[in-house]
N, CA, C and O atoms as a printed pandas DataFrame, in Angstrom:
     atom_number atom_name residue_name chain_id  residue_number  x_coord  y_coord  z_coord
0              1         N          MET        A               1  266.524  160.398  183.489
1              2        CA          MET        A               1  266.995  160.189  182.051
2              3         C          MET        A               1  268.167  161.078  181.776
3              4         O          MET        A               1  268.390  162.148  182.342
4              5         N          LYS        A               2  268.792  160.593  180.972
5              6        CA          LYS        A               2  270.088  161.208  180.570
6              7         C          LYS        A               2  270.263  161.533  179.093
7              8         O          LYS        A               2  269.531  160.863  178.365
8              9         N          GLN        A               3  271.004  162.339  178.524
9             10        CA          GLN        A               3  271.092  162.792  177.241
10            11         C          GLN        A               3  271.662  161.369  176.509
11            12         O          GLN        A               3  271.268  160.976  175.411
12            13         N          ILE        A               4  272.464  160.824  177.176
13            14        CA          ILE        A               4  273.154  159.662  176.355
14            15         C          ILE        A               4  271.842  158.356  176.137
15            16         O          ILE        A               4  271.890  157.572  175.190
16            17         N          ASP        A               5  270.975  158.332  176.955
17            18        CA          ASP        A               5  269.761  157.829  176.809
18            19         C          ASP        A               5  268.830  158.106  175.541
19            20         O          ASP        A               5  268.319  157.237  174.836
20            21         N          ALA        A               6  268.724  159.336  175.409
21            22        CA          ALA        A               6  267.987  159.958  174.238
22            23         C          ALA        A               6  268.749  159.876  172.939
23            24         O          ALA        A               6  268.190  159.577  171.884
24            25         N          ALA        A               7  270.122  160.165  173.042
25            26        CA          ALA        A               7  270.727  159.861  171.701
26            27         C          ALA        A               7  270.833  158.371  171.476
27            28         O          ALA        A               7  270.980  158.042  170.299
28            29         N          ALA        A               8  270.781  157.316  172.461
29            30        CA          ALA        A               8  270.805  156.008  172.160
30            31         C          ALA        A               8  269.423  155.718  171.376
31            32         O          ALA        A               8  269.333  154.902  170.460
32            33         N          ALA        A               9  268.385  156.485  171.857
33            34        CA          ALA        A               9  266.926  156.048  171.378
34            35         C          ALA        A               9  266.861  156.896  170.098
35            36         O          ALA        A               9  266.077  156.428  169.272
36            37         N          ILE        A              10  267.431  157.929  169.755
37            38        CA          ILE        A              10  267.215  158.566  168.550
38            39         C          ILE        A              10  267.944  157.792  167.370
39            40         O          ILE        A              10  267.389  157.689  166.276
40            41         N          LEU        A              11  269.323  157.196  167.639
41            42        CA          LEU        A              11  269.968  156.668  166.858
42            43         C          LEU        A              11  269.434  155.359  166.413
43            44         O          LEU        A              11  269.438  155.001  165.235
44            45         N          ALA        A              12  268.920  154.578  167.515
45            46        CA          ALA        A              12  268.487  153.346  167.391
46            47         C          ALA        A              12  267.234  153.411  166.382
47            48         O          ALA        A              12  267.106  152.559  165.502
48            49         N          LEU        A              13  266.372  154.403  166.542
49            50        CA          LEU        A              13  264.952  154.488  165.809
50            51         C          LEU        A              13  265.432  154.763  164.300
51            52         O          LEU        A              13  264.823  154.240  163.367
52            53         N          LEU        A              14  266.517  155.580  164.092
53            54        CA          LEU        A              14  267.055  156.140  162.834
54            55         C          LEU        A              14  267.487  154.652  161.845
55            56         O          LEU        A              14  267.202  154.443  160.665
56            57         N          ALA        A              15  268.322  153.694  162.882
57            58        CA          ALA        A              15  268.798  152.681  162.207
58            59         C          ALA        A              15  267.762  151.755  161.848
59            60         O          ALA        A              15  267.808  151.180  160.761
60            61         N          GLU        A              16  266.865  151.566  162.638
61            62        CA          GLU        A              16  265.470  150.784  162.379
62            63         C          GLU        A              16  264.600  151.337  161.184
63            64         O          GLU        A              16  263.894  150.616  160.479
64            65         N          ARG        A              17  264.722  152.563  161.054
65            66        CA          ARG        A              17  263.680  153.257  160.050
66            67         C          ARG        A              17  264.668  153.333  158.649
67            68         O          ARG        A              17  264.080  153.764  157.657
68            69         N          GLY        A              18  265.829  153.032  158.501
69            70        CA          GLY        A              18  266.332  153.064  157.236
70            71         C          GLY        A              18  267.048  154.019  156.694
71            72         O          GLY        A              18  266.898  155.121  157.221
72            73         N          GLU        A              19  267.887  153.949  155.681
73            74        CA          GLU        A              19  268.743  155.013  155.213
74            75         C          GLU        A              19  267.690  156.082  154.513
75            76         O          GLU        A              19  266.740  155.705  153.828
76            77         N          GLY        A              20  268.019  157.568  154.803
77            78        CA          GLY        A              20  267.169  158.431  154.205
78            79         C          GLY        A              20  265.858  158.819  154.549
79            80         O          GLY        A              20  265.157  159.637  153.953
80            81         N          LEU        A              21  265.522  158.019  155.789
81            82        CA          LEU        A              21  264.050  158.345  156.227
82            83         C          LEU        A              21  264.413  158.780  157.683
83            84         O          LEU        A              21  265.441  158.479  158.290
84            85         N          THR        A              22  263.315  159.587  158.152
85            86        CA          THR        A              22  263.214  160.604  159.418
86            87         C          THR        A              22  262.367  159.742  160.573
87            88         O          THR        A              22  261.720  158.696  160.516
88            89         N          ILE        A              23  262.700  160.745  161.723
89            90        CA          ILE        A              23  261.634  160.162  162.699
90            91         C          ILE        A              23  261.336  161.402  163.543
91            92         O          ILE        A              23  262.175  162.300  163.616
92            93         N          CYS        A              24  260.366  161.464  164.072
93            94        CA          CYS        A              24  260.019  162.471  164.785
94            95         C          CYS        A              24  260.419  162.502  166.157
95            96         O          CYS        A              24  260.291  161.508  166.872
96            97         N          PRO        A              25  260.880  163.549  166.555
97            98        CA          PRO        A              25  261.405  163.724  168.001
98            99         C          PRO        A              25  260.589  162.862  169.213
99           100         O          PRO        A              25  261.064  162.189  170.127
100          101         N          SER        A              26  259.242  163.133  168.882
101          102        CA          SER        A              26  258.645  162.513  169.792
102          103         C          SER        A              26  258.579  160.904  170.044
103          104         O          SER        A              26  258.205  160.306  171.053
104          105         N          GLU        A              27  259.039  160.417  168.859
105          106        CA          GLU        A              27  259.185  159.088  168.793
106          107         C          GLU        A              27  260.110  158.501  169.683
107          108         O          GLU        A              27  259.808  157.457  170.261
108          109         N          ALA        A              28  261.228  159.061  169.867
109          110        CA          ALA        A              28  262.460  158.837  170.747
110          111         C          ALA        A              28  261.903  159.176  172.166
111          112         O          ALA        A              28  262.129  158.354  173.054
112          113         N          ALA        A              29  261.266  160.194  172.438
113          114        CA          ALA        A              29  260.729  160.503  173.818
114          115         C          ALA        A              29  259.756  159.258  174.315
115          116         O          ALA        A              29  259.616  158.948  175.499
116          117         N          ARG        A              30  259.134  158.625  173.243
117          118        CA          ARG        A              30  257.950  157.542  173.571
118          119         C          ARG        A              30  258.676  156.465  173.778
119          120         O          ARG        A              30  258.228  155.640  174.574
120          121         N          ARG        A              31  259.822  156.236  173.195
121          122        CA          ARG        A              31  260.679  154.823  173.180
122          123         C          ARG        A              31  261.364  154.862  174.658
123          124         O          ARG        A              31  261.652  153.862  175.314
124          125         N          LEU        A              32  261.542  156.060  175.005
125          126        CA          LEU        A              32  262.428  156.150  176.423
126          127         C          LEU        A              32  261.182  156.120  177.682
127          128         O          LEU        A              32  261.507  155.738  178.806
128          129         N          ASP        A              33  259.948  156.492  177.434
129          130        CA          ASP        A              33  258.901  156.530  178.429
130          131         C          ASP        A              33  257.463  156.514  177.646
131          132         O          ASP        A              33  256.894  157.574  177.385
132          133         N          PRO        A              34  256.978  155.394  177.333
133          134        CA          PRO        A              34  255.737  155.339  176.814
134          135         C          PRO        A              34  254.737  156.351  177.395
135          136         O          PRO        A              34  254.047  157.046  176.649
136          137         N          VAL        A              35  254.665  156.425  178.711
137          138        CA          VAL        A              35  253.582  157.140  179.223
138          139         C          VAL        A              35  253.975  158.636  179.722
139          140         O          VAL        A              35  253.141  159.533  179.596
140          141         N          GLY        A              36  255.202  158.892  180.268
141          142        CA          GLY        A              36  255.537  160.249  180.686
142          143         C          GLY        A              36  256.301  160.875  179.549
143          144         O          GLY        A              36  257.157  161.699  179.869
144          145         N          TRP        A              37  256.115  160.599  178.211
145          146        CA          TRP        A              37  257.247  160.996  177.270
146          147         C          TRP        A              37  257.081  162.511  176.994
147          148         O          TRP        A              37  258.062  163.004  176.438
148          149         N          ARG        A              38  256.095  163.332  177.248
149          150        CA          ARG        A              38  255.836  164.765  176.780
150          151         C          ARG        A              38  257.001  165.185  177.717
151          152         O          ARG        A              38  257.777  165.983  177.190
152          153         N          ALA        A              39  257.318  164.789  179.107
153          154        CA          ALA        A              39  258.154  165.434  179.812
154          155         C          ALA        A              39  259.590  165.324  179.369
155          156         O          ALA        A              39  260.408  166.126  179.819
156          157         N          LEU        A              40  259.946  164.406  178.535
157          158        CA          LEU        A              40  261.195  164.211  178.159
158          159         C          LEU        A              40  261.420  165.003  176.744
159          160         O          LEU        A              40  262.509  165.011  176.170
160          161         N          MET        A              41  260.440  165.559  176.333
161          162        CA          MET        A              41  260.838  166.435  174.978
162          163         C          MET        A              41  261.869  167.221  174.879
163          164         O          MET        A              41  262.739  167.083  174.019
164          165         N          PRO        A              42  261.854  168.275  175.915
165          166        CA          PRO        A              42  262.810  169.008  176.326
166          167         C          PRO        A              42  264.505  168.536  175.914
167          168         O          PRO        A              42  265.310  169.092  175.167
168          169         N          LEU        A              43  264.630  167.254  176.766
169          170        CA          LEU        A              43  265.904  166.450  176.678
170          171         C          LEU        A              43  265.979  165.804  175.036
171          172         O          LEU        A              43  267.050  165.717  174.436
172          173         N          VAL        A              44  264.795  165.423  174.506
173          174        CA          VAL        A              44  265.045  165.202  173.162
174          175         C          VAL        A              44  265.552  166.012  172.135
175          176         O          VAL        A              44  266.415  165.661  171.330
176          177         N          HIS        A              45  264.930  167.237  172.185
177          178        CA          HIS        A              45  265.341  168.444  171.458
178          179         C          HIS        A              45  266.859  168.808  171.784
179          180         O          HIS        A              45  267.690  168.993  170.894
180          181         N          GLU        A              46  267.083  168.876  172.867
181          182        CA          GLU        A              46  268.475  169.207  173.247
182          183         C          GLU        A              46  269.321  168.206  172.732
183          184         O          GLU        A              46  270.299  168.613  172.103
184          185         N          THR        A              47  269.164  166.934  172.859
185          186        CA          THR        A              47  269.691  165.820  172.133
186          187         C          THR        A              47  270.207  165.845  170.723
187          188         O          THR        A              47  271.302  165.570  170.231
188          189         N          ALA        A              48  268.967  166.300  170.191
189          190        CA          ALA        A              48  268.956  166.235  168.753
190          191         C          ALA        A              48  269.996  167.186  168.156
191          192         O          ALA        A              48  270.619  166.972  167.116
192          193         N          ARG        A              49  270.122  168.416  169.052
193          194        CA          ARG        A              49  270.845  169.637  168.548
194          195         C          ARG        A              49  272.339  169.117  168.731
195          196         O          ARG        A              49  273.219  169.312  167.893
196          197         N          HIS        A              50  272.506  168.470  169.861
197          198        CA          HIS        A              50  273.869  167.972  170.031
198          199         C          HIS        A              50  274.386  166.864  169.040
199          200         O          HIS        A              50  275.567  166.639  168.775
200          201         N          LEU        A              51  273.629  166.418  168.699
201          202        CA          LEU        A              51  273.884  165.256  167.688
202          203         C          LEU        A              51  273.953  165.952  166.306
203          204         O          LEU        A              51  274.695  165.407  165.489
204          205         N          VAL        A              52  273.327  167.019  165.932
205          206        CA          VAL        A              52  273.462  167.869  164.751
206          207         C          VAL        A              52  275.033  168.479  164.654
207          208         O          VAL        A              52  275.743  168.501  163.648
208          209         N          ALA        A              53  275.358  168.964  166.006
209          210        CA          ALA        A              53  276.643  169.565  166.320
210          211         C          ALA        A              53  277.607  168.360  166.103
211          212         O          ALA        A              53  278.653  168.647  165.521
212          213         N          ASP        A              54  277.460  167.257  166.416
213          214        CA          ASP        A              54  278.438  165.988  166.089
214          215         C          ASP        A              54  278.578  165.584  164.821
215          216         O          ASP        A              54  279.521  164.848  164.531
216          217         N          GLY        A              55  277.698  165.983  163.902
217          218        CA          GLY        A              55  277.413  165.384  162.506
218          219         C          GLY        A              55  276.855  164.204  162.448
219          220         O          GLY        A              55  276.996  163.531  161.427
220          221         N          ALA        A              56  276.155  163.755  163.475
221          222        CA          ALA        A              56  275.541  162.589  163.462
222          223         C          ALA        A              56  274.314  162.499  162.558
223          224         O          ALA        A              56  274.127  161.506  161.854
224          225         N          VAL        A              57  273.495  163.519  162.580
225          226        CA          VAL        A              57  272.120  163.860  162.140
226          227         C          VAL        A              57  271.771  164.809  161.598
227          228         O          VAL        A              57  272.550  165.719  161.882
228          229         N          ALA        A              58  270.810  165.214  160.782
229          230        CA          ALA        A              58  270.221  166.586  160.233
230          231         C          ALA        A              58  268.802  166.411  160.836
231          232         O          ALA        A              58  268.128  165.412  161.089
232          233         N          ILE        A              59  268.574  167.852  160.988
233          234        CA          ILE        A              59  267.062  168.227  161.136
234          235         C          ILE        A              59  266.533  168.653  160.201
235          236         O          ILE        A              59  267.137  169.525  159.577
236          237         N          THR        A              60  265.391  168.278  159.793
237          238        CA          THR        A              60  264.635  168.430  158.516
238          239         C          THR        A              60  263.212  169.309  158.841
239          240         O          THR        A              60  262.520  169.060  159.828
240          241         N          GLN        A              61  262.919  170.264  157.960
241          242        CA          GLN        A              61  261.539  170.812  158.023
242          243         C          GLN        A              61  261.000  170.766  156.416
243          244         O          GLN        A              61  261.728  171.142  155.497
244          245         N          SER        A              62  259.804  170.321  156.232
245          246        CA          SER        A              62  259.444  170.081  154.907
246          247         C          SER        A              62  260.492  169.503  153.918
247          248         O          SER        A              62  260.564  169.881  152.749
248          249         N          GLY        A              63  261.158  168.726  154.369
249          250        CA          GLY        A              63  262.022  167.805  153.589
250          251         C          GLY        A              63  263.285  168.383  153.524
251          252         O          GLY        A              63  264.171  167.704  153.005
252          253         N          ARG        A              64  263.588  169.625  153.990
253          254        CA          ARG        A              64  264.830  170.203  153.677
254          255         C          ARG        A              64  265.675  170.524  154.901
255          256         O          ARG        A              64  265.155  170.983  155.917
256          257         N          VAL        A              65  267.048  170.269  154.798
257          258        CA          VAL        A              65  267.932  170.106  156.141
258          259         C          VAL        A              65  267.786  171.735  156.558
259          260         O          VAL        A              65  267.761  172.610  155.693
260          261         N          VAL        A              66  267.692  172.019  157.997
261          262        CA          VAL        A              66  267.585  173.143  158.472
262          263         C          VAL        A              66  268.581  173.386  159.562
263          264         O          VAL        A              66  269.025  172.362  160.082
264          265         N          SER        A              67  269.004  174.480  159.994
265          266        CA          SER        A              67  269.858  174.567  161.315
266          267         C          SER        A              67  269.023  174.445  162.399
267          268         O          SER        A              67  267.906  174.961  162.378
268          269         N          PRO        A              68  269.487  173.737  163.481
269          270        CA          PRO        A              68  268.730  173.740  164.675
270          271         C          PRO        A              68  267.940  175.050  165.057
271          272         O          PRO        A              68  266.759  175.144  165.390
272          273         N          ASP        A              69  268.983  176.133  164.912
273          274        CA          ASP        A              69  268.798  177.512  165.047
274          275         C          ASP        A              69  267.444  178.087  164.545
275          276         O          ASP        A              69  266.649  178.761  165.200
276          277         N          ALA        A              70  267.338  177.671  163.203
277          278        CA          ALA        A              70  266.244  178.058  162.302
278          279         C          ALA        A              70  264.948  177.421  162.484
279          280         O          ALA        A              70  263.986  177.845  161.844
280          281         N          VAL        A              71  264.812  176.360  163.362
281          282        CA          VAL        A              71  263.643  175.660  163.473
282          283         C          VAL        A              71  262.576  176.370  164.150
283          284         O          VAL        A              71  262.803  177.136  165.088
284          285         N          VAL        A              72  261.338  176.117  163.665
285          286        CA          VAL        A              72  260.297  176.958  164.075
286          287         C          VAL        A              72  259.161  175.791  163.998
287          288         O          VAL        A              72  258.990  175.193  162.935
288          289         N          GLY        A              73  258.500  175.527  164.994
289          290        CA          GLY        A              73  257.437  174.181  165.023
290          291         C          GLY        A              73  258.003  172.920  164.899
291          292         O          GLY        A              73  259.104  172.686  165.398
292          293         N          ALA        A              74  257.480  172.224  164.393
293          294        CA          ALA        A              74  257.773  170.566  164.073
294          295         C          ALA        A              74  258.825  170.474  163.265
295          296         O          ALA        A              74  259.000  171.291  162.360
296          297         N          TYR        A              75  259.646  169.466  163.501
297          298        CA          TYR        A              75  260.751  168.942  162.504
298          299         C          TYR        A              75  260.916  167.489  162.673
299          300         O          TYR        A              75  260.255  166.823  163.470
300          301         N          ARG        A              76  261.827  167.025  161.889
301          302        CA          ARG        A              76  262.168  165.563  161.480
302          303         C          ARG        A              76  263.503  165.454  162.007
303          304         O          ARG        A              76  264.133  166.486  162.242
304          305         N          ILE        A              77  264.056  164.205  162.240
305          306        CA          ILE        A              77  265.397  164.004  162.635
306          307         C          ILE        A              77  265.742  162.810  161.498
307          308         O          ILE        A              77  264.977  161.866  161.303
308          309         N          ARG        A              78  267.018  162.998  160.777
309          310        CA          ARG        A              78  267.536  161.850  159.862
310          311         C          ARG        A              78  268.945  161.801  160.022
311          312         O          ARG        A              78  269.669  162.702  160.447
312          313         N          LYS        A              79  269.327  160.455  159.571
313          314        CA          LYS        A              79  270.924  160.280  159.681
314          315         C          LYS        A              79  271.641  161.343  158.727
315          316         O          LYS        A              79  271.215  161.608  157.603
316          317         N          ARG        A              80  272.622  161.843  159.219
317          318        CA          ARG        A              80  273.363  162.876  158.308
318          319         C          ARG        A              80  273.774  162.043  157.057
319          320         O          ARG        A              80  274.101  160.868  157.225
320          321         N          GLN        A              81  273.772  162.605  155.787
321          322        CA          GLN        A              81  273.958  161.842  154.743
322          323         C          GLN        A              81  275.194  162.491  154.183
323          324         O          GLN        A              81  275.529  163.650  154.426
324          325         N          ALA        A              82  275.955  161.501  153.281
325          326        CA          ALA        A              82  277.276  161.946  152.975
326          327         C          ALA        A              82  277.045  162.992  151.705
327          328         O          ALA        A              82  276.051  162.834  150.996
328          329         N          PRO        A              83  277.852  163.911  151.472
329          330        CA          PRO        A              83  277.581  164.735  150.313
330          331         C          PRO        A              83  277.935  163.796  149.021
331          332         O          PRO        A              83  278.728  162.854  149.019
332          333         N          ALA        A              84  277.155  164.278  147.919
333          334        CA          ALA        A              84  276.990  163.615  146.806
334          335         C          ALA        A              84  278.619  163.376  146.404
335          336         O          ALA        A              84  279.479  164.255  146.466
336          337         N          GLY        A              85  278.828  162.012  145.990
337          338        CA          GLY        A              85  280.195  161.912  145.455
338          339         C          GLY        A              85  281.151  161.769  146.223
339          340         O          GLY        A              85  282.306  161.834  145.801
340          341         N          HIS        A              86  280.853  161.540  147.538
341          342        CA          HIS        A              86  281.915  161.233  148.653
342          343         C          HIS        A              86  281.369  159.905  149.288
343          344         O          HIS        A              86  280.179  159.710  149.539
344          345         N          ALA        A              87  282.339  159.061  149.504
345          346        CA          ALA        A              87  282.072  157.777  150.008
346          347         C          ALA        A              87  281.473  157.910  151.488
347          348         O          ALA        A              87  281.877  158.900  152.098
348          349         N          LYS        A              88  280.763  157.248  152.024
349          350        CA          LYS        A              88  280.666  156.988  153.293
350          351         C          LYS        A              88  281.669  156.309  154.347
351          352         O          LYS        A              88  281.331  156.174  155.523
């Protein structure tokens, strides 16, 4: 499995979920491999960090956007939202 596969899974799930809603990283791993998903979690975490760096997604904890470096424990992923007053 490659990072491009994990990125595609994350972005597809977010598109399906809808604007402003989040996914759990494990959902992306399960989409890639419903049986062996746990082994894919490091890849999904790394991919989420890359997508944050690319500006495609944000990582949230307790509903607040956090830096990937500040994450401790469970987190959610959402599409990055345009700042208030800015067109998408």
